[in-house]
C-alpha positions in Angstrom: 200.9 41.4 38.1 199.1 44.2 39.9 200.3 43.0 43.7 196.2 43.8 45.3 194.3 42.2 42.6 196.9 38.9 43.5 195.7 39.4 47.0 192.2 39.4 46.0 192.3 36.2 43.8 194.0 34.2 46.3 191.5 35.6 48.9 188.4 34.4 47.0 190.0 31.3 46.3 190.6 30.3 50.1 187.1 31.7 51.1 185.2 30.4 48.2 183.3 33.8 48.5 183.3 37.0 46.7 181.8 38.5 50.4 184.1 36.9 52.7 187.3 38.0 50.7 185.9 41.5 50.4 185.4 41.7 54.1 189.2 40.0 55.1 190.8 43.0 52.4 188.3 45.8 53.7 186.9 46.9 49.9 183.4 45.8 48.6 181.7 43.5 46.9 181.6 45.1 43.8 184.8 45.8 43.9 186.3 42.8 44.2 184.1 41.5 41.6 186.1 43.9 39.5 189.3 42.8 40.9 188.8 39.0 39.7 186.9 40.2 36.1 190.1 42.4 35.6 192.5 39.0 36.3 190.9 36.7 34.3 190.7 39.4 31.9 194.3 39.8 31.6 194.8 36.1 31.5 192.5 35.6 29.1 190.8 32.4 31.0 188.1 32.0 33.8 189.1 31.3 37.3 186.1 30.6 38.7 183.1 28.9 37.8 180.2 29.9 39.5 177.5 27.4 40.3 174.5 29.0 41.7 175.7 30.1 45.1 178.9 28.5 45.1 182.4 29.3 43.4 184.5 26.3 41.8 188.2 26.9 40.9 189.1 26.0 37.4 192.1 23.8 36.1 193.4 27.2 35.1 192.5 28.8 38.9 194.0 25.6 40.7 197.5 26.5 38.7 197.3 30.3 39.0 196.9 29.9 43.1 199.6 28.0 43.4 201.8 30.6 41.2 200.4 33.3 43.0 200.6 32.6 46.5 204.3 31.8 46.3 205.0 35.0 44.4 202.6 36.6 47.8 205.1 34.8 50.1 208.0 36.0 48.5 206.4 39.9 48.1 205.4 39.5 52.0 209.2 38.1 52.8 210.6 41.7 50.4 207.8 43.6 52.6 209.2 42.4 56.4 212.7 43.3 55.1 212.2 46.6 53.6 210.7 47.3 56.9 213.7 45.9 59.0 216.0 48.5 56.2 213.4 51.6 57.2 213.4 50.7 61.1 217.4 51.0 60.5 217.8 53.5 58.1 218.8 55.8 60.4 222.5 57.0 60.0 224.4 57.2 62.9 227.1 59.6 63.5 230.3 58.3 65.8 232.0 62.0 67.6 234.6 62.1 69.9 235.9 64.9 71.9 237.8 65.6 75.1 236.5 67.8 78.1 233.4 68.1 80.5 229.9 67.7 79.1 229.3 71.2 78.0 232.8 71.4 76.4 232.3 74.4 73.7 228.5 74.2 73.5 228.5 71.2 72.3 225.5 69.3 73.3 224.0 72.8 71.6 225.5 71.8 68.0 224.5 68.4 68.3 220.8 68.9 69.5 220.9 71.5 66.3 222.0 69.4 63.8 219.8 66.8 65.1 217.0 69.1 64.5 218.3 69.7 60.7 218.8 66.1 60.2 215.6 63.9 61.8 217.6 60.7 60.3 220.6 61.0 62.4 221.5 59.2 65.3 225.3 59.8 67.5 227.6 57.6 69.6 229.5 60.3 71.5 232.9 59.3 72.8 234.7 61.7 75.3 239.0 60.8 75.5 241.7 61.7 75.5 242.7 64.2 71.8 245.7 60.9 71.4 243.0 58.2 71.7 240.3 60.5 70.0 242.5 60.8 66.7 243.6 57.2 66.7 240.1 55.9 66.7 239.4 58.1 63.8 242.2 56.6 61.8 241.3 53.3 63.0 237.4 54.2 61.7 236.2 53.7 65.3 235.0 57.2 65.0 233.4 59.3 62.2 235.2 62.6 63.5 236.8 64.1 66.7 237.3 67.7 68.0 241.0 67.9 69.1 243.6 70.8 69.6 245.0 71.3 66.1 248.5 70.9 67.1 247.8 67.0 68.3 247.2 66.4 64.4 249.3 68.1 62.9 252.0 64.9 61.8 249.1 62.9 61.1 248.3 62.0 57.4 245.3 61.1 55.0 243.2 63.7 57.6 240.5 65.9 56.9 239.7 69.0 58.6 238.0 72.6 59.9 239.7 75.0 62.3 236.7 75.9 64.3 237.6 78.3 66.9 240.8 79.9 68.4 240.8 80.1 72.5 242.8 81.1 75.2 243.7 79.1 78.4 243.0 80.3 82.3 244.3 79.1 85.3 242.4 76.7 87.4 242.5 78.1 90.6 240.8 77.0 94.5 238.1 78.6 95.6 239.9 80.2 98.3 243.3 81.1 96.4 243.7 85.1 96.5 243.9 85.9 92.9 240.4 83.6 92.5 239.0 87.5 92.8 239.9 88.9 89.8 238.9 88.2 86.3 242.3 87.4 84.4 245.4 87.1 85.9 249.1 86.9 84.7 251.7 83.7 84.8 253.8 85.8 86.2 251.2 86.4 89.1 251.2 82.4 89.6 254.6 81.6 89.7 255.0 80.9 93.1 252.3 78.7 92.8 252.7 74.1 92.5 250.9 73.6 88.9 249.1 70.3 88.9 251.2 68.7 86.2 250.2 66.0 83.6 252.0 62.5 82.9 254.7 63.7 80.1 253.3 60.9 78.5 249.9 61.9 78.0 250.7 65.4 78.0 249.1 67.8 74.9 251.4 69.2 73.0 249.9 73.1 74.1 250.5 72.1 77.5 253.8 71.1 76.5 253.6 74.8 74.8 253.1 76.2 77.6 255.4 75.1 79.8 258.4 75.8 77.4 257.4 79.4 76.9 257.3 79.4 80.9 260.5 78.4 80.9 261.8 80.9 78.0 260.2 84.2 80.3 262.2 82.4 83.3 259.3 81.4 85.3 259.8 77.8 85.6 256.8 77.2 88.1 257.3 74.6 90.6 255.6 70.9 90.1 253.4 69.0 92.4 250.9 66.5 92.3 249.8 64.8 89.2 246.9 64.9 87.2 245.6 62.0 84.6 242.0 63.3 83.5 240.2 66.2 83.5 238.2 65.7 86.3 241.1 64.3 88.4 242.8 67.4 87.7 239.8 69.8 89.0 239.9 67.7 92.6 243.3 68.4 93.2 242.9 71.6 92.6 239.5 71.8 94.8 241.5 70.0 97.6 244.1 73.0 97.3 247.0 71.1 96.3 248.0 73.5 92.8 246.5 75.3 90.2 246.4 73.9 86.8 245.9 75.7 83.3 243.0 74.1 80.8 241.6 75.6 77.5 238.8 77.8 78.3 235.9 76.3 77.3 236.9 73.4 79.8 234.9 75.8 82.3 232.6 74.0 84.9 230.8 76.2 87.1 231.9 74.7 90.3 231.7 76.8 94.0 234.9 74.7 94.9 237.3 76.0 92.1 237.8 79.4 90.4 238.8 80.1 86.6 240.8 83.0 85.5 241.5 83.4 82.0 245.0 84.2 81.4 246.1 87.6 79.7 249.4 86.5 77.3 248.1 86.3 74.0 251.0 83.1 73.5 248.0 80.9 75.5 246.1 81.2 72.0 245.2 77.5 70.9 242.7 76.4 67.8 240.0 74.0 68.3 239.2 71.7 65.4 237.4 69.2 63.7 239.0 66.0 62.2 238.0 63.1 60.0 239.4 60.8 57.9 239.6 61.7 53.8 238.3 58.5 53.3 235.5 58.1 55.4 231.9 57.6 53.5 229.4 58.2 55.9 227.5 60.8 54.1 226.1 62.3 57.0 230.1 63.2 57.9 230.5 66.7 55.2 226.9 67.7 56.5 228.3 67.8 60.0 231.3 69.1 59.5 229.9 71.9 57.4 227.8 72.3 59.8 230.4 73.1 62.6 232.3 74.9 60.6 229.6 77.5 60.1 228.2 77.3 63.7 228.7 80.3 65.8 231.1 79.5 68.0 231.5 82.5 70.1 228.1 83.0 71.1 227.9 79.3 72.4 231.6 79.2 74.0 232.5 82.7 75.8 236.2 83.6 75.5 236.5 82.0 71.7 237.0 83.6 68.2 235.3 81.9 65.3 237.7 80.8 62.4 236.3 80.7 58.8 238.9 78.9 57.2 238.9 75.2 56.0 241.5 72.9 55.2 240.9 69.7 53.1 
């Protein structure tokens, strides 16, 4: 049954007028008459009696009216539900990262991906790497940007290594070494280091600590900053210095970021996801991240083009 033809018949049957039905459905009277004649031909029965200027439903017409009214009500409900589904058709991708708002040019990356995928919506979550990994494992996040050393012992994960970067020292703006372009750990041996609670300390900082001890430096420990913002606040308050990945640099008049020269300070940033994740946007986003120009959007890093499944 043609949907529009059914609408034409019901409209004519309700108004008992070709002209009013044609006006209601925005068609010409000849077009409306043609639709009624085609329906009568399909059914092999007259649906109306023309009595002068009046139209009267035949018994068959009355029976068909009840059936088609019910049909159209169901069709309208289906259309309404389809409209709701279409309005909700945008696909959502939940992504986690750790660091400042401008970390590694993530805003540019997400914006460029959105330009290529108009049906994509994003939920962005900022948190520590261990919390992000827990959320990926528990299906709360589709993927997360983390340091590769943080997920080495976790099973069921797929990942792409994205870029390699070094650490930088965060110094008070008044620090004597703030005028230099880069520093060495040896130059900072007399400084107080703002530490992280050992329970929250990421692996790369633990490795850096062990390397300092092996080098016989053993820097002095001072205040504790349990978040990136808290650590910067303590540095700005002249309570010590800190070490962060170069992608964490945030322009500020209160602190200075100076790259560390030691090659051993390099860390690898990766995108991690559950292999069992069925979100259709996830493989597209992962591949987009793998081929993103990290070295351009994130000064001081080297893009890695190898992938692991």
